[in-house]
N, C-alpha and C positions, 0 to 999 in steps of 0.2 A: 851648463846646467844651472849655474847660479843666475845667469842672465835670463833663462827661461822662467825661473821661479819669480824673479823680480818682475818680468813682464806680466806673468799671471797675477801676481799680487797687485800690480798697478792697474790691470784690467778690472779686477774685482773692486779695487778701491775706486776706480773710475765709475763703475756701475753704481756703487753706493753713493757716490757724490753727485752723479748726474741725475738721480731720481728727483722729479719735480712734483709739487702738490697738484691734485686734480683741479680742474677749472670749476667755476661756480655752477655751470649748467651741466656738469657731467652726470649727475643723478637723473636729470630729466631725459637725457639720451639713453641711459641704461633702462629706465622705466619704459620708454617707448619701444625698446628692443624686446623686452620680455612681456609686453602687454598681450600679444596674441596667444602666447603660451598660457598665461594666467586665465584668459577668457576661455580657452579650451579646457583647462583643468576644472574650472568652476561649473561647466555645463556637461562634463563628461561623466559617464558612469562606468567607463572601461577600467581595465587594470592600471595600476600606477606605472608610469614610465611610457605610456602610449603617446604622450605629447612631448617627447624629448626632441623632436625635430619637426620640420614643417610638414612632412608627410604624416607623422603621428598626430599633429594638430588637426589636420583635415579629417583623419579617421575619427578622432575624438569628437569633432563637431558633428560628423555624420551620426556617430553613436548617440550623441546628445538628443537627437530628434526622437529616439525611441522612448516610449513611456517607461518609467521605472516600474518594477514589480509592485503590484497592488495586493496588500494583505488586509483584509477585513476580518475582524475577529468573528469566528463562528458563534462564540458564546453571546456576543452582542446581537447578532441576527436572531438567534433563538430566543434570547431575552426579549427582543422586540415583539416576537410572536406571542410570548407569554403575557406581556403587558397589554397587548391588544385584546387578548382573550379576557383578561381581568377587567379592563375598561368596558368591554362589551357586556360582560356579566353584570357589572354594576349598573349600567344604563338599562339593561333589560329588567333588572329587579325593580328599578324605579318605575319603569313603564308598566310592568305587570300590576303594580299597586293601583294604577288608574282603573283596573277592572274589578276592584273590590266590591263596588256597588252594582255590578252587572250580575247576570244569572250565573250560578255555579257552573264551572266548566267552560265559560265563555273565553277566558284567557288561554286555556289549553287548546281550544279549537282555533284560536287566532294566533297561536305561537309562531308559525312560519311568517305571517304578515308582520308581526311585531319585530322579529329578527331582520326581516328584509328592510323595513323602514329605518331601523337603527343603523344597519350596515350602509344604507344609502346616504343617510345623514352624515355619518362619519367619513365615508368616501368622498362625498361632495365637498365637505368643509376642509378636507386635508389633501388628498391626492388630486382631485379635479381642480381645486383652487390654485395649485402651484403649477401653472401652465409651463412656464419657462424655467422655474427653479428646481423642478423635480421633487416637490414635497412628497413625503411618504405618510404612512399612517401615524397616529399619535404616539404609539409605542416606539416606532423608529425615530421619530423626531426627538423624543426624550433621550435617546441614546446617540444623538448626533449622527443620524443616518438619513440618507435621501436616496431617491431613485435616479438612476442614470440610464440614458438610452445607449445600450451597448451596440446596437446596430450602427448608430452614427459614429461611435468610437472606432468600430472596426473599419469604417470607410475613411476616417481621418484620425489617425492615432496621435497627431500633433495637438489635438484639441484638449488633451488631458492635462497639459501644463507640466510644470516641473514636479509638482507634488504627486501627480498621477490620479488625483481624485476630482479634477475638474472634468467638465464635459456637459453636453446639453441634457436637459431634462427630458421627460417622456413626451412623445408627440401626441397629437389628438387621437390618432388611431390606437396607439398603445393604451392611452387612458380609457378610451371607450371599451376596448377589449378587456382591460383589467377590471373595469366596473361590471361588465357583464359576467366575468368569471367569478367575482367575489360577492356579487349581490344577486343578479338575476338567475344564474345557474344553480346556486344552492337552494333558492326559493322554489324554482321549478322542480328540482329533484325531490325536495321535501314534500311538496304537494302531490307529486306523482307516486311516491312511496305510500303516502296516506291513502290515496285513492286505490292503490293496488291492495293494501291490507283491508280496507273497508269492503272492496268488491270481491275479496278472496280470489284474486287472479291466480294464485299458486294452486288452488284447488279446482280451477276451471277444467273443462273437458280438454282432452288431448287434441291438439290441432286447432283449437279456437284462437281467435286473435288475442284474447286476454292471456292465454297460456304462452303464446309466442312472445308477446310484449314482456311478460314476466321473465322468460328465459333471456331475452335480449338485455333486460335491465341487470340481471345477475352477471351476464358476460361482460357488460360495460363496467360494472362495479369491480369485477375482478381485474380487468385490464387497467383501470385507473389505479387500483391498489398496487399492481405490479410496477406500473410506471412511476408511481410515487416512491416505491421502495428503491428503484434504480436511481431516481433523482436524489434521494437521501444519501445513498452511497457516494454519488458524485459530489454531493455537498460536503460530506466528510473528507473526501480526498482533496478537492480543489477549494472549497469554501467560497463558491461564487453565487449560486442560486439556491435559496433555501426551500422554495416550493416549485412544483412542476409548472404552474401557470407562469411564474416569473421567468422560468427558463424558456418556455415557448414564446413569450412576448419580448424577450430581451430586456427585461427590467431588473437591473442589478442594484443592490444596495451598496452605496459607498459612503465614505465620511463626508459630512457636510463641510466641516473644517478639518484640515489636516492635523491641527494641534488644538485640542479642546478637551476639557475634563468632562467626565460623565455627570449627567444631572441626577440620575438615579444611583444611589449608593449601592455598593456591592453587598452590604449587610441585608438590605431588603430583598434583593434578588436571590441571594443565597438562601435566605429563609423560605422564600416562596418556592424555589426550585427543590429544596430539600423536602418540604412537606408535600409538594405535588408529586415528586417522584416516589416518595415513601408510600403515599396513598395508592399510586398506580401499581407499585410493587405488591402491596398487600392485596389489592383487587386481583392481581394475577396469580398470587401464590395461595391465597386462602381457599379458593375452590379446589385446589389440589390436596388440601389437608383434610383428613377425616376427623372433624371436630367431635363427632359423637364418640368415636373410639378414644380420643384424647380426654374427653370429659369422663368417660368410664374409668380410665386409668387414674385420673386425679381423684375421683370419688373413692376408688378402692384404696388409694394410698392414705387418704385423710381419715382420721378417727370419726366415728359416728356417735351420736348421743345414745343410741340403743346399746352399743358395745360398752359404753361407760356404765349404763344402768343394768347390764345383764346380771351381775350378782344379786341385785335387789329383786329382779324378776325371778331369779331362781329361788330365792327365799319365799317369795309370795306363792310361787307355784307349789313348792313343797308344803307350805302350810295349807293351801287349798286341797292338795291331795290327801294330807293327813286328816283334815276335817271330813272329807268324803269317805275315807276308809273307816273312820269312827262311826259315821252315820250308817254305813252299810253293815258294819258289824252289829251295831245295836238293833238295826231293823231285822237282820237275819236271825239274831239270837232271841227274838221275841220280846222286844222292849215293851214295857207296860206303861199304861197311863192311868193313874189312880188305882193301881193294884190289879187291873184287869189285863190279862195277856192278850196280845194282838192275834187276830186270826191269821191262819196261814196265807190266805189270799191277800191280806193287808200287808204282810211282810214281803210277799213277792212283788206287790205293786210298789211298795216303798223302795225295794232294791231297784226296780225298773225306773222309778222316778229319779233316784240318785244317779243312775247311769245316764238317763236322758239329760239331767242337768249338767253332768260332766261333758257329755257330747256337745251340748249347746255351748258350754263355755269354751270347749276346744275349737268349735267352729265359729266362734265370735271373732270379729275383726280385731286386729291389733292396734288400730288407730281409728280416730273419729273424724279426722279432717283429711282432705285430699293432699297428698304430698307434693303435687304439682302446683295447684292454684291456691291451696290453703283454705278452701271453703269447707265448712262443716255442714252446710245445707246442700247436699248432693242430690240433684234431681234424679239422675240415673246412676246409682252406685254399682260398681263392679269390684270383684275381688281378684287381685292378681295372684296367679299361681306360679310357683309353689310358696311364695313368701306370705300370702294371705293378707296383704295390706289392701285397704280400700282406696279406690280412685274414682274420680269422675270418669264416666265412660268416654267422653270426648277427649279428655286430657290423655288418658292412657292409650286410646285408639290412635290419636294423632302422633304420639311419641313412638309407638310400636310400628306405625306405618312408615315413619321417617327413618327409624333405626330398627332393623330386624333383631339386633342384639341389645335392645334396650334393657337396662338394669334398673331395679327399684332404687330410688334415691335414698331410701331409709336403711336398707341392709345390703345393697349392692348385688342382690341376686337377680339373675336374668329372668325376665318375665316370659314364661313359656306359653301361658294361656291365660284366659280370663273367663269369669262366669259372673252372672248377675248375683248381687248380694241378696241372700234370703233374710227376711226380718228375724233378727235374733230373738226379740221378745215373743214373737208368735211361735217360734220353734220351742223356746223355753216353756211357754204356756202350754203348748201341745204336749210336751214331755211331762209336765207336772199335773196337767189336767186329768190325765188318765189315773195318776196316783190318787188325786183327790176324789175322783169318781169311785175308784176301788175302795178307798177308805170309807166313803159314804155307805158302800154296800156291806163292808165287812168290819168296820171299825174306824180308826183314825187314819188319815192320809200320811203321805211322806213328810210333809212339813211338820205335822204334829209329832211324828216319831222322832224326827231330828231334834225338835224342841225338847221333848222328853229326855232324850239322851243327853243333851247339854245340861239340863237341870239336874239330872241324876248324877 
């Protein structure tokens, strides 16, 4: 037992003592042995541990030929479309200024040609000029995007390189088709639609060629809209082609450089997107809101000047009624002028004149300016019923035609009808004229009787 232990101890001690230092070129030998594994790991996109042996290294090398997954931000592609639209709008605005010295309406008549020329210039200087590099539109270039020929990538997937964004640009046929789809086709469609509206093809006889062409145009427009909707859904799911034309031609936007910062800041794009989407949302939602009803509700809730002055109006009305009652009493009781009693006919005429004056005052309008336009010189004045406020005929007619429940802006009462304003002065003159005539036949008129009553 003791001898076995001693042998074991001597063996261990011998192992420890027999260890020698590595040679000077040992690290080179080790590096040469692991070099294939390191190369396989650097080019492989498979799971870790796939290159642990020679068979795994071969599989990793085969997997390294497959292009890595390509992720192009959808927001960058949509932002590129927005930038292209903004740049086109700026150029078109400058181009339209050239028509300021032409006949009025000349720029509107030539709007399709102006857009076509600008689109052709932008396309020729950007996409057509980049024959082998795959240059895209100015908005895409600002966001580090370029066009790539996906048909060529599908035929040879090794051409995308390690980053996955390499590959050939658009071919001549693709660029020609893309130019026709972005320049010639929109111009031809705009001109065709203008000709159809000018010739009233939609109102043509049933079975005529104009009616058939109009129906075909509507069907084509609906089919293109449905296809564009399907492409938008695929774009949201996959993020590959933003427009239907790019999908049909195999023109995909990829990064020009795999590692590059954005030229356009996020603050500008966020501001543009927020205002643009907000305006589109308002244009979509506002037609669904009954603005007239909302305006009536707000006007009913707010206080009006007439309601604030109503106590003063009540005092004035009471004073006027008291003066009229005194005048009637004096006229009916035989008021005298210079000690001579008035004849019976004169008192009757005086009472009739006072009643006519009160009726004219009751029928007089409550305002002298139109509540809508504010004009006091109304060419055709009408009275709104039952509130009896005076409006311009065209102002009141336009508002009641647009809103059947239109309410008067002064008191909030619904306008049920309207009638032409009768001249108040003529009505008052007609009411007092009879009294004056009667007073001439039988004594003093209504005005003299009232004056006598006040002096007495």
